Backbone bond lengths (Angstrom), bond angles and torsions (degrees), N, CA, C in turn:
res aa  C-N    CA-C-N  psi(-1)  N-CA   C-N-CA  omega(-1)  CA-C   N-CA-C  phi
1 M - - - 1.462 - - 1.521 110.81 -
2 K 1.300 115.28 -44.99 1.463 119.74 179.08 1.509 111.62 -63.31
3 S 1.286 117.36 -40.69 1.472 120.70 179.77 1.517 110.85 -63.85
4 W 1.273 116.98 -35.67 1.468 118.98 178.74 1.505 111.19 -66.74
5 R 1.390 114.65 -41.76 1.468 118.44 178.49 1.538 112.11 -63.41
6 S 1.301 115.07 -41.07 1.469 118.04 -179.93 1.528 110.73 -64.86
7 K 1.320 116.48 -37.68 1.459 120.29 177.78 1.518 110.52 -65.80
8 S 1.289 118.54 -39.46 1.463 121.38 -178.48 1.523 110.20 -68.43
9 R 1.368 115.16 -37.78 1.473 118.39 177.54 1.526 110.96 -63.83
10 K 1.322 117.00 -42.73 1.465 120.54 179.59 1.514 111.11 -63.23
11 S 1.307 117.33 -41.83 1.456 120.36 -179.48 1.517 111.11 -67.87
12 S 1.353 116.89 -35.13 1.463 119.75 177.57 1.524 110.73 -68.59
13 R 1.318 116.33 -37.23 1.476 119.55 177.57 1.531 110.52 -63.91
14 K 1.310 116.85 -44.93 1.458 120.62 178.58 1.522 110.62 -59.81
15 F 1.321 114.93 -40.27 1.454 119.50 -179.77 1.520 110.74 -64.54
16 L 1.340 115.65 -41.76 1.464 119.96 178.52 1.534 111.44 -65.01
17 L 1.333 115.66 -38.98 1.464 118.77 179.15 1.516 111.94 -62.78
18 V 1.306 116.46 -31.77 1.455 120.17 177.62 1.519 110.69 -82.22
19 L 1.292 114.89 -35.95 1.462 119.80 -174.74 1.520 111.94 -72.95
20 I 1.317 117.25 -42.27 1.480 120.74 -175.85 1.527 111.35 -60.79
21 P 1.363 120.96 -50.03 1.483 118.99 177.28 1.523 112.83 -60.94
22 L 1.356 115.02 -31.95 1.454 117.47 179.71 1.516 110.51 -67.77
23 I 1.347 114.84 -41.54 1.471 119.07 178.35 1.518 110.00 -63.47
24 I 1.350 117.11 -42.90 1.481 120.75 -179.55 1.520 110.24 -62.67
25 A 1.356 116.90 -42.79 1.460 120.03 180.00 1.518 111.25 -63.26
26 L 1.372 116.22 -41.64 1.463 119.45 178.15 1.514 110.83 -65.40
27 A 1.356 115.69 -37.04 1.464 119.15 178.91 1.516 111.00 -65.11
28 L 1.347 115.54 -41.59 1.467 118.63 179.06 1.518 111.71 -65.38
29 L 1.312 116.14 -37.08 1.458 119.50 178.50 1.521 111.41 -65.73
30 S 1.323 116.21 -31.24 1.467 119.44 -178.95 1.516 112.36 -81.54
31 L 1.356 117.76 -14.63 1.464 120.96 179.93 1.520 110.02 -73.82
32 P 1.327 116.70 159.27 1.479 120.10 174.34 1.531 110.23 -60.54
33 I 1.362 116.38 152.27 1.476 121.22 -175.38 1.517 111.80 -63.29
34 A 1.336 117.33 -42.17 1.476 120.11 -178.05 1.522 110.60 -62.18
35 F 1.347 115.88 -42.97 1.463 119.66 -178.85 1.533 111.24 -68.29
36 S 1.342 117.17 -40.00 1.462 120.41 -179.57 1.527 111.28 -68.14
37 D 1.353 116.66 -34.11 1.475 119.63 176.86 1.518 111.88 -64.11
38 K 1.348 116.31 -40.77 1.466 119.98 178.02 1.525 110.55 -61.33
39 I 1.316 115.43 -42.21 1.471 118.83 179.62 1.530 110.58 -63.81
40 K 1.353 115.69 -41.44 1.472 119.25 178.85 1.523 111.06 -61.96
41 L 1.370 115.98 -41.49 1.460 119.07 179.16 1.513 111.68 -63.92
42 M 1.307 115.17 -43.22 1.470 119.57 179.63 1.515 110.78 -63.66
43 A 1.331 116.70 -40.65 1.465 120.03 -178.65 1.524 111.42 -71.41
44 G 1.383 116.63 -31.53 1.468 118.81 -176.89 1.510 114.36 -88.00
45 T 1.354 118.26 -13.07 1.475 120.78 -177.46 1.521 113.17 -57.81
46 P 1.314 122.00 -45.33 1.478 120.62 -179.66 1.529 113.22 -62.14
47 F 1.334 117.34 -22.77 1.476 119.89 -176.73 1.534 113.54 -95.13
48 Q 1.356 117.42 -1.10 1.468 119.97 -177.55 1.536 113.47 -61.16
49 P 1.354 120.97 -44.78 1.480 119.50 177.47 1.525 113.25 -57.95
50 V 1.367 113.88 -38.35 1.462 117.34 179.47 1.529 110.37 -67.10
51 Q 1.339 116.82 -40.43 1.458 120.78 179.39 1.535 110.92 -62.94
52 K 1.363 115.34 -43.23 1.466 119.33 179.02 1.522 111.49 -62.49
53 A 1.322 115.70 -40.88 1.470 119.25 -179.56 1.519 111.01 -63.34
54 F 1.351 116.65 -44.19 1.467 119.90 178.30 1.531 111.38 -64.62
55 L 1.352 117.11 -38.96 1.451 121.22 -179.79 1.544 110.90 -64.70
56 K 1.334 115.17 -44.24 1.469 119.54 179.75 1.522 111.39 -65.19
57 A 1.332 115.00 -41.56 1.464 119.06 178.76 1.526 110.70 -62.22
58 G 1.334 116.81 -40.38 1.453 119.98 178.24 1.527 112.15 -63.22
59 Q 1.355 115.16 -40.86 1.464 118.49 178.70 1.530 111.85 -64.84
60 E 1.336 118.13 -40.72 1.465 121.69 179.11 1.521 111.41 -63.90
61 V 1.350 114.79 -40.69 1.467 118.36 177.71 1.526 110.72 -63.30
62 K 1.342 116.01 -40.38 1.458 119.88 178.98 1.532 110.13 -63.58
63 R 1.352 115.94 -44.30 1.469 118.97 178.99 1.526 111.07 -61.75
64 A 1.330 116.39 -40.54 1.473 120.07 -179.28 1.520 110.89 -61.73
65 F 1.318 117.08 -42.96 1.458 120.20 179.62 1.530 111.69 -66.75
66 L 1.343 116.22 -32.95 1.461 119.24 176.99 1.526 111.67 -77.19
67 W 1.365 117.36 -31.36 1.467 121.64 -175.69 1.525 112.55 -74.22
68 L 1.328 116.47 -34.85 1.461 119.31 -175.53 1.526 112.92 -57.78
69 P 1.338 120.17 -51.69 1.474 118.74 178.60 1.535 112.43 -63.61
70 A 1.372 116.00 -39.10 1.461 119.08 179.74 1.519 110.85 -64.17
71 S 1.336 116.04 -40.83 1.471 119.90 179.77 1.523 111.19 -65.16
72 W 1.298 117.83 -41.10 1.461 121.73 179.12 1.529 110.49 -62.53
73 A 1.357 116.39 -44.30 1.464 120.59 178.40 1.528 110.68 -64.39
74 A 1.354 116.69 -41.54 1.465 120.24 179.53 1.524 111.14 -64.66
75 S 1.328 116.20 -38.90 1.468 120.04 179.25 1.527 110.89 -62.75
76 N 1.325 116.38 -44.06 1.473 119.72 177.41 1.527 111.46 -62.76
77 R 1.340 116.18 -38.13 1.464 119.68 179.34 1.523 111.09 -66.78
78 V 1.338 116.10 -39.88 1.471 119.96 178.16 1.522 110.54 -61.82
79 K 1.337 117.00 -42.47 1.468 120.33 178.32 1.526 110.83 -62.53
80 E 1.340 117.03 -41.77 1.462 119.97 178.32 1.529 110.82 -62.16
81 L 1.347 116.82 -43.19 1.460 120.76 -179.78 1.527 111.04 -66.50
82 E 1.342 117.03 -38.32 1.467 119.69 177.83 1.532 110.73 -63.70
83 G 1.325 116.86 -41.20 1.457 119.90 177.02 1.523 112.11 -63.83
84 E 1.345 116.31 -39.58 1.464 119.99 178.31 1.529 111.10 -65.74
85 V 1.347 116.32 -40.82 1.473 120.20 177.87 1.527 110.42 -62.29
86 E 1.329 116.79 -42.01 1.471 120.16 179.44 1.524 110.99 -63.28
87 R 1.339 117.00 -41.53 1.462 120.16 178.59 1.529 110.83 -64.01
88 L 1.343 116.54 -41.19 1.461 119.92 178.97 1.525 111.25 -66.14
89 Q 1.340 116.46 -38.12 1.467 119.51 177.73 1.530 110.87 -64.16
90 N 1.329 116.98 -40.72 1.465 120.03 177.64 1.530 111.04 -63.69
91 R 1.325 116.54 -41.22 1.456 119.40 177.75 1.521 110.87 -64.09
92 L 1.340 115.79 -38.83 1.465 119.73 178.95 1.522 111.06 -63.75
93 V 1.341 116.72 -42.80 1.464 120.16 178.22 1.525 110.40 -61.59
94 N 1.346 116.88 -43.41 1.469 120.15 179.16 1.523 111.28 -62.98
95 L 1.341 116.77 -40.91 1.459 119.92 178.94 1.526 111.32 -66.19
96 E 1.349 116.61 -39.91 1.457 120.02 178.54 1.525 110.83 -64.40
97 A 1.340 116.48 -40.10 1.467 119.66 178.10 1.528 110.66 -63.99
98 T 1.344 116.67 -41.78 1.463 120.16 178.42 1.524 111.13 -63.48
99 M 1.347 115.78 -43.65 1.466 119.68 179.73 1.528 110.87 -64.06
100 Y 1.333 116.46 -39.62 1.464 119.60 178.78 1.528 110.44 -62.75
101 G 1.335 116.75 -43.35 1.458 119.81 178.50 1.519 112.20 -62.55
102 L 1.344 116.66 -42.15 1.462 119.95 179.15 1.520 111.35 -66.40
103 R 1.340 116.76 -39.21 1.470 119.47 177.50 1.522 110.99 -63.74
104 T 1.339 116.57 -39.70 1.468 120.47 178.72 1.525 110.95 -63.21
105 E 1.343 116.00 -44.92 1.458 119.76 179.19 1.532 110.91 -63.41
106 L 1.329 116.66 -43.80 1.456 120.24 179.90 1.523 111.16 -63.24
107 A 1.344 116.20 -41.56 1.464 119.75 179.38 1.521 111.12 -64.08
108 S 1.337 116.98 -39.25 1.459 120.29 179.92 1.523 111.01 -62.23
109 V 1.323 116.19 -48.20 1.461 119.93 -178.74 1.524 110.83 -67.52
110 T 1.339 116.98 -39.41 1.462 120.70 179.69 1.514 111.13 -62.08
111 E 1.338 116.78 -46.20 1.457 120.13 179.18 1.519 111.23 -64.18
112 Y 1.324 116.76 -36.12 1.464 119.98 179.45 1.522 110.37 -61.01
113 Y 1.331 116.11 -49.03 1.464 119.05 -178.62 1.522 111.93 -71.86
114 K 1.339 117.38 -27.88 1.461 119.89 178.27 1.526 110.32 -65.97
115 E 1.334 115.90 -43.95 1.459 120.28 -179.95 1.531 111.31 -75.92
116 A 1.342 116.53 -40.74 1.474 122.49 177.93 1.524 111.51 51.20
117 K 1.355 115.55 48.60 1.464 119.36 -179.45 1.524 111.45 -76.66
118 V 1.311 116.66 -28.21 1.467 120.96 -179.40 1.524 107.67 -128.19
119 A 1.317 116.59 124.40 1.468 121.29 -179.86 1.521 108.91 -79.89
120 Q 1.323 115.88 74.00 1.460 120.48 -176.22 1.518 109.10 -148.81
121 K 1.318 115.53 150.95 1.463 120.96 179.31 1.525 109.01 -82.84
122 P 1.342 118.85 119.90 1.463 120.54 -178.04 1.527 112.09 -82.91
123 L 1.305 115.87 155.56 1.463 122.63 174.44 1.515 108.15 -112.15
124 L 1.310 116.26 126.18 1.461 121.56 179.48 1.523 109.22 -86.04
125 A 1.326 116.57 131.11 1.469 121.49 179.51 1.522 109.45 -138.76
126 H 1.333 115.74 165.93 1.459 121.92 -176.99 1.525 110.02 -123.89
127 V 1.321 115.51 140.52 1.461 121.61 178.39 1.525 108.71 -75.52
128 I 1.327 116.14 127.04 1.473 119.91 -177.65 1.526 112.36 -119.38
129 G 1.332 117.45 0.05 1.467 119.02 178.68 1.516 111.33 -173.46
130 Y 1.343 115.42 146.66 1.459 122.07 179.16 1.527 109.90 -117.55
131 D 1.325 115.33 145.75 1.461 121.04 173.02 1.524 107.57 -80.38
132 T 1.330 116.97 121.54 1.462 121.41 -176.18 1.528 113.08 -90.90
133 S 1.330 118.07 3.05 1.462 120.92 -179.40 1.519 110.63 -69.30
134 D 1.358 115.81 147.29 1.457 120.45 177.29 1.527 112.16 -75.96
135 F 1.322 117.91 -16.81 1.461 121.24 -175.11 1.521 112.91 -105.20
136 R 1.316 117.97 -14.68 1.457 120.86 178.12 1.521 108.93 -122.43
137 K 1.326 115.63 139.65 1.454 122.16 178.78 1.524 108.26 -124.55
138 T 1.319 115.18 93.26 1.461 121.19 179.50 1.521 109.45 -138.42
139 F 1.337 116.17 164.88 1.461 119.13 167.13 1.526 109.44 -143.91
140 L 1.317 114.54 164.87 1.458 122.74 -176.21 1.520 108.87 -105.48
141 I 1.338 117.23 136.55 1.455 121.98 178.10 1.525 109.92 -117.42
142 D 1.335 115.81 157.86 1.470 120.75 -175.60 1.527 111.75 -92.20
143 A 1.317 117.35 42.18 1.472 121.90 176.52 1.522 108.10 -140.46
144 G 1.330 115.72 139.17 1.456 120.39 -178.71 1.513 112.10 -140.02
145 S 1.308 115.57 -156.25 1.462 120.40 -176.36 1.525 112.16 -63.55
146 K 1.328 117.99 -28.70 1.462 121.11 177.63 1.521 111.76 -66.92
147 H 1.331 117.03 -20.91 1.460 121.46 179.36 1.527 111.91 -98.87
148 G 1.339 117.86 -4.70 1.452 120.51 -179.63 1.512 114.84 104.76
149 V 1.331 118.46 6.98 1.459 121.29 179.52 1.524 109.73 -78.62
150 A 1.331 116.45 138.26 1.461 121.81 178.69 1.524 109.28 -123.97
151 K 1.306 116.30 159.40 1.463 120.98 176.70 1.534 109.01 -60.99
152 D 1.330 115.42 141.49 1.464 124.15 -177.91 1.524 112.85 71.59
153 S 1.353 117.36 13.18 1.465 118.84 172.14 1.520 109.43 -61.64
154 I 1.305 115.95 146.00 1.470 121.90 -177.81 1.515 109.33 -85.91
155 V 1.341 116.49 140.67 1.464 121.73 -176.38 1.530 108.74 -118.90
156 L 1.333 115.42 125.26 1.465 122.72 179.18 1.523 109.46 -116.66
157 A 1.316 115.69 149.91 1.467 122.12 171.79 1.515 107.20 -139.32
158 R 1.334 116.56 118.38 1.474 122.40 -178.07 1.520 111.01 54.85
159 E 1.309 115.66 44.18 1.460 123.49 177.50 1.526 113.16 66.86
160 V 1.319 117.42 20.12 1.466 122.34 178.75 1.526 108.47 -118.13
161 L 1.321 117.01 135.45 1.462 121.29 176.00 1.524 108.91 -70.79
162 V 1.343 116.65 120.89 1.464 120.35 -178.28 1.523 112.63 -114.79
163 G 1.346 118.59 -13.08 1.451 119.39 178.81 1.515 111.52 164.66
164 R 1.315 115.05 -163.38 1.463 122.02 178.09 1.525 108.88 -142.66
165 V 1.318 116.19 159.53 1.468 122.38 -179.97 1.525 108.63 -76.27
166 S 1.326 115.09 122.73 1.467 119.50 -179.06 1.521 112.79 -101.96
167 A 1.317 118.16 -22.90 1.470 121.95 178.82 1.523 108.31 -149.35
168 V 1.351 115.10 141.41 1.462 119.89 -175.40 1.521 109.90 -125.32
169 G 1.317 116.07 132.46 1.461 122.81 171.72 1.520 108.60 -115.27
170 P 1.325 117.55 177.83 1.468 119.36 -178.95 1.526 113.27 -61.03
171 Y 1.353 117.16 -39.55 1.454 119.90 -173.91 1.531 113.15 -126.35
172 S 1.305 117.99 4.73 1.469 121.11 177.77 1.524 108.85 -153.16
173 S 1.341 114.96 161.82 1.466 120.43 -179.03 1.520 109.38 -144.28
174 R 1.324 115.09 154.55 1.464 122.17 176.75 1.525 108.72 -101.55
175 V 1.341 116.38 131.68 1.461 122.38 -179.04 1.519 108.61 -112.34
176 I 1.333 117.28 125.70 1.454 121.88 174.37 1.525 107.94 -90.88
177 L 1.317 116.82 125.86 1.458 121.83 -173.61 1.528 110.86 -85.50
178 I 1.316 115.81 163.21 1.467 120.65 -179.65 1.521 111.64 -68.13
179 T 1.340 118.23 -15.35 1.464 121.58 177.99 1.520 112.81 -89.64
180 D 1.336 117.70 -2.55 1.464 121.18 177.75 1.528 109.12 -75.22
181 P 1.346 118.30 137.41 1.472 120.66 -179.73 1.527 113.55 -58.35
182 A 1.329 118.04 -23.35 1.466 120.51 -179.35 1.524 112.74 -87.22
183 S 1.331 117.21 -3.92 1.460 120.43 -177.11 1.530 110.66 -81.76
184 R 1.342 116.37 137.68 1.456 123.16 176.13 1.535 107.61 -137.27
185 V 1.335 115.90 121.39 1.462 120.68 179.96 1.525 109.14 -129.41
186 P 1.346 118.78 118.31 1.464 119.97 173.67 1.532 109.54 -60.82
187 A 1.321 117.30 133.04 1.460 120.04 -173.90 1.520 110.31 -148.49
188 R 1.318 114.37 169.07 1.457 121.02 175.97 1.514 109.26 -145.65
189 I 1.323 115.98 155.88 1.457 121.08 174.13 1.517 107.85 -80.10
190 L 1.312 116.87 124.99 1.458 121.11 -173.39 1.525 111.85 -60.95
191 E 1.335 117.30 -40.75 1.468 120.66 -173.83 1.527 113.11 -77.94
192 T 1.352 117.65 -23.44 1.468 119.85 -175.72 1.518 113.54 -119.26
193 S 1.350 117.31 -14.38 1.473 123.30 -178.24 1.528 113.27 67.06
194 D 1.346 118.27 13.08 1.463 120.77 175.95 1.524 109.30 -70.42
195 L 1.335 116.60 133.02 1.463 122.32 -176.53 1.526 111.28 -91.48
196 G 1.339 115.39 149.67 1.451 122.07 176.07 1.516 109.43 -163.48
197 V 1.322 116.12 -165.06 1.468 122.01 179.76 1.528 108.02 -131.10
198 V 1.325 116.53 127.85 1.470 121.45 176.36 1.523 108.15 -85.78
199 E 1.335 116.65 122.84 1.461 122.73 178.13 1.523 109.57 -121.67
200 G 1.332 115.40 152.03 1.450 120.06 177.07 1.516 112.13 -81.56
201 T 1.329 115.52 159.64 1.470 120.88 179.74 1.524 111.81 -122.29
202 S 1.328 117.80 4.94 1.470 126.00 -177.58 1.525 112.70 70.39
203 G 1.330 116.43 -0.43 1.459 119.51 174.90 1.519 110.04 -106.44
204 G 1.319 116.38 -155.44 1.461 119.83 179.36 1.512 112.70 -81.91
205 L 1.367 117.55 -7.48 1.462 121.55 -178.69 1.527 110.05 -112.86
206 C 1.322 115.27 171.33 1.458 121.71 170.04 1.527 106.71 -134.60
207 R 1.311 117.48 -174.62 1.462 119.46 -176.79 1.515 110.22 -144.31
208 L 1.332 115.09 152.54 1.460 122.40 176.46 1.524 107.57 -105.86
209 K 1.331 116.57 114.58 1.469 121.40 -174.91 1.532 111.26 -108.30
210 Y 1.327 113.08 167.64 1.461 122.98 173.61 1.529 112.98 65.34
211 L 1.337 116.15 32.73 1.458 120.47 172.64 1.520 109.12 -83.39
212 P 1.316 119.84 146.76 1.462 120.61 175.93 1.521 110.86 -64.55
213 N 1.306 116.18 147.38 1.464 120.03 -179.44 1.514 112.53 -66.69
214 F 1.305 117.08 -16.26 1.456 120.58 179.58 1.522 109.00 -124.71
215 P 1.344 115.85 73.81 1.469 119.45 -177.65 1.530 110.91 -68.50
216 T 1.310 114.12 162.25 1.460 120.05 -179.03 1.526 110.84 -83.66
217 S 1.318 116.94 54.49 1.467 121.84 -178.17 1.515 112.23 -107.92
218 D 1.352 116.58 5.03 1.466 120.92 179.05 1.522 112.04 56.70
219 G 1.320 116.64 35.92 1.451 120.82 177.55 1.511 115.33 76.45
220 R 1.321 118.43 4.82 1.472 120.74 -179.41 1.526 110.90 -76.15
221 D 1.326 115.14 150.31 1.461 120.62 173.67 1.521 108.03 -69.39
222 L 1.325 116.79 128.68 1.462 121.05 -176.15 1.525 113.80 -80.17
223 K 1.320 117.49 -4.45 1.471 119.78 -178.61 1.530 109.87 -60.35
224 G 1.336 115.26 130.13 1.456 121.41 -179.18 1.509 113.92 93.84
225 F 1.336 118.63 -9.33 1.455 121.48 178.06 1.539 109.44 -69.80
226 K 1.325 115.32 151.42 1.459 121.18 -178.77 1.527 110.68 -90.71
227 V 1.336 115.29 141.64 1.461 121.95 176.17 1.516 107.95 -114.46
228 V 1.349 116.02 126.73 1.466 121.58 -177.64 1.521 109.02 -124.83
229 S 1.329 115.84 165.60 1.467 120.60 -178.64 1.526 110.52 -72.39
230 A 1.322 114.74 154.54 1.473 121.91 176.15 1.521 108.09 -121.59
231 P 1.323 118.39 143.61 1.466 120.88 -175.54 1.523 113.64 -79.86
232 V 1.326 117.66 24.33 1.465 120.68 179.60 1.525 109.09 -68.77
233 G 1.326 118.02 128.07 1.458 122.12 179.66 1.504 113.93 89.28
234 G 1.337 117.90 -14.26 1.458 120.84 175.29 1.512 116.18 80.99
235 M 1.349 119.28 2.78 1.464 119.95 -178.95 1.518 111.94 -84.98
236 Y 1.337 116.64 -40.75 1.461 120.69 -175.67 1.522 110.24 -108.86
237 P 1.333 117.09 140.87 1.465 120.19 174.01 1.531 110.24 -67.76
238 D 1.299 115.42 168.69 1.454 120.64 -179.59 1.530 111.19 -84.23
239 S 1.335 115.38 144.20 1.475 123.87 167.84 1.523 115.00 68.23
240 L 1.329 118.77 29.58 1.464 120.18 169.20 1.530 108.48 -83.51
241 Y 1.319 116.27 126.10 1.476 120.78 -177.52 1.522 109.83 -63.92
242 I 1.342 116.36 132.63 1.466 121.30 -178.84 1.521 111.48 -115.07
243 A 1.340 116.82 -55.39 1.464 120.14 -171.60 1.524 109.93 -160.40
244 T 1.333 114.21 176.79 1.462 122.68 176.80 1.521 108.20 -120.44
245 V 1.317 116.68 141.45 1.463 120.70 179.10 1.525 108.91 -65.91
246 A 1.344 115.94 121.04 1.460 121.04 179.98 1.516 112.20 -95.29
247 E 1.344 116.84 -29.68 1.465 119.62 -177.44 1.530 109.20 -156.23
248 D 1.325 115.42 133.26 1.465 121.54 178.11 1.519 107.49 -92.99
249 E 1.331 116.49 110.51 1.460 121.31 -173.78 1.517 111.01 -110.30
250 E 1.313 116.65 120.37 1.464 120.90 174.74 1.534 109.06 -85.14
251 E 1.309 116.86 136.81 1.464 121.82 176.04 1.523 107.85 -120.07
252 G 1.322 116.49 96.95 1.457 121.37 -176.67 1.514 112.95 -64.38
253 G 1.337 115.31 144.66 1.457 120.42 177.52 1.502 114.35 81.74
254 R 1.337 118.93 1.47 1.455 120.89 179.51 1.531 109.38 -117.14
255 P 1.309 116.14 150.34 1.469 118.87 -178.15 1.529 113.89 -77.56
256 Y 1.330 116.37 4.04 1.461 118.97 179.89 1.520 108.91 -143.40
257 K 1.317 116.31 169.82 1.458 121.77 178.38 1.534 109.53 -125.34
258 T 1.318 116.10 162.09 1.465 122.61 -178.68 1.523 109.11 -124.84
259 L 1.313 116.33 138.88 1.470 122.67 178.16 1.524 109.64 -116.20
260 K 1.323 116.00 137.68 1.463 120.27 172.43 1.520 108.24 -82.69
261 L 1.331 115.57 137.23 1.461 121.54 -176.27 1.526 111.45 -121.46
262 K 1.320 114.99 146.38 1.459 121.26 172.30 1.524 107.68 -108.11
263 P 1.350 118.61 120.39 1.473 120.22 -179.15 1.520 112.53 -54.43
264 G 1.325 115.76 150.98 1.461 120.77 -177.17 1.518 114.13 -67.47
265 V 1.327 117.88 -19.23 1.467 122.02 175.92 1.526 108.53 -134.28
266 D 1.327 115.44 157.77 1.465 120.74 174.09 1.525 107.87 -76.47
267 L 1.320 116.63 105.82 1.465 120.64 -173.73 1.524 112.47 -65.37
268 A 1.323 117.44 -22.71 1.466 120.22 179.92 1.525 111.78 -75.26
269 K 1.339 117.56 -13.10 1.460 120.87 -177.33 1.528 112.96 -112.85
270 V 1.319 116.96 7.52 1.463 120.30 179.61 1.528 109.67 -74.00
271 D 1.327 117.54 128.91 1.465 120.30 177.75 1.523 112.96 -126.27
272 T 1.334 118.01 -14.75 1.453 122.59 178.85 1.523 108.93 -133.27
273 V 1.325 116.94 135.21 1.470 120.97 -178.01 1.518 110.06 -134.75
274 L 1.340 114.86 160.82 1.457 122.44 172.32 1.521 108.14 -111.75
275 I 1.322 115.86 135.29 1.466 121.73 -179.01 1.523 108.96 -107.68
276 L 1.332 116.27 128.73 1.461 122.69 174.75 1.519 108.09 -118.37
277 N 1.307 116.56 127.64 1.462 119.95 177.52 1.525 110.17 -65.18
278 P 1.314 118.00 149.52 1.474 119.81 179.09 1.520 110.57 -60.06
279 P 1.347 117.15 151.86 1.471 120.12 -175.28 1.509 113.75 -55.29
280 S 1.325 118.12 -29.84 1.467 120.15 -177.21 1.513 112.33 -77.45
281 T 1.342 117.89 -12.98 1.463 121.75 -178.12 1.506 109.73 -99.16
282 P 1.321 119.88 124.87 1.475 120.87 179.95 1.521 110.54 -67.50
283 D 1.328 114.64 157.41 1.466 120.18 178.10 1.515 110.59 -65.14
284 V 1.318 115.73 153.27 1.453 120.68 177.94 1.525 109.04 -69.39
285 G 1.313 117.47 126.87 1.459 121.58 -175.65 1.511 112.51 -68.92
286 D 1.333 113.23 149.84 1.468 121.64 175.05 1.511 112.62 55.65
287 S 1.343 117.55 34.06 1.457 119.68 177.05 1.511 109.08 -103.20
288 P 1.334 118.77 151.54 1.455 120.75 178.95 1.527 109.99 -69.22
289 N 1.309 115.81 173.16 1.464 120.27 -177.62 1.507 112.21 -62.61
290 M 1.285 117.94 -32.07 1.459 121.00 -179.69 1.517 108.50 -144.62
291 L 1.314 115.76 122.33 1.457 121.16 -179.09 1.499 109.71 -105.72
292 S 1.323 115.94 157.11 1.458 121.96 173.91 1.515 108.94 -123.69
293 S 1.316 116.63 134.10 1.459 119.88 -178.61 1.511 111.62 -66.03
294 K 1.355 117.14 -20.16 1.456 119.24 -179.74 1.526 110.99 -77.76
295 G 1.341 117.44 -14.69 1.447 118.39 -176.40 1.504 113.98 -115.68
296 S 1.324 118.80 6.91 1.458 120.08 -178.54 1.494 110.24 -138.36
297 G 1.335 115.88 144.38 1.461 120.87 172.84 1.499 114.50 85.19
298 R 1.331 119.72 -32.20 1.451 120.12 -173.46 1.510 112.93 -77.63
299 A 1.309 116.83 -18.56 1.466 118.35 -177.13 1.508 111.56 -67.04
300 G 1.347 116.68 -29.60 1.462 117.85 -178.64 1.487 113.11 -95.46
301 R 1.331 114.34 13.38 1.456 117.74 -177.85 1.496 111.66 -72.02
């Protein structure tokens, strides 16, 4: 009996819980609109912060879903632009290197004609290889007999005598430098006219040998004096700049003295040279005033 009563009470409570909200809703519907709106506003005011928070969170989630694809596309575009910038920078470096080489070649030829020390048409050539031996100082150029190069042709770099052609092939030649131990160049000191011979030392320097022990320098230190070629023997023209005196060395007990010389150019950095045929060899007929090994001879190779 008691269990039945308790069950009936529970069912009546459930019924009331359903009935009361229904009555309230019907009452609100029967109220005037203005009054019911005020009640709705009053009832919804405590929940406004929660509503705003949910609304903001929904907007952020929407933005995130829209941002992800846009960000991925932008990232790919940035990578493409970075690759394009790198390619353009590489092209710019290559163009600058080409322009530098052309300016160097133009300056070499311009200085040659400005000085006009030798009435001869020069041949422009490029260094394509260096001898890495400690005992030999030579380099290879991209001009040979097909371009008009002959054995013992004189080689200049930036208006400085750097060596002579020791071997000639059809399209390339070997140049022995003034720093090679086998090199011998008749020379004189420009300021005193004392004669000697420039020999290589296999290092970065060379030396002027067979100078008289009492040069006509009035007791001055020869350091810094210029050494130029001398036309002794007929192989080298007169007054081509070779080197500068680096050290005045006395050699006691000998009838001559030796000077250490610093070449007029850094031979390890030479990349463009001018070739002059030896004085005994006539100029190549019907050739332009200035030839380039890159534009002659290779077409028939």
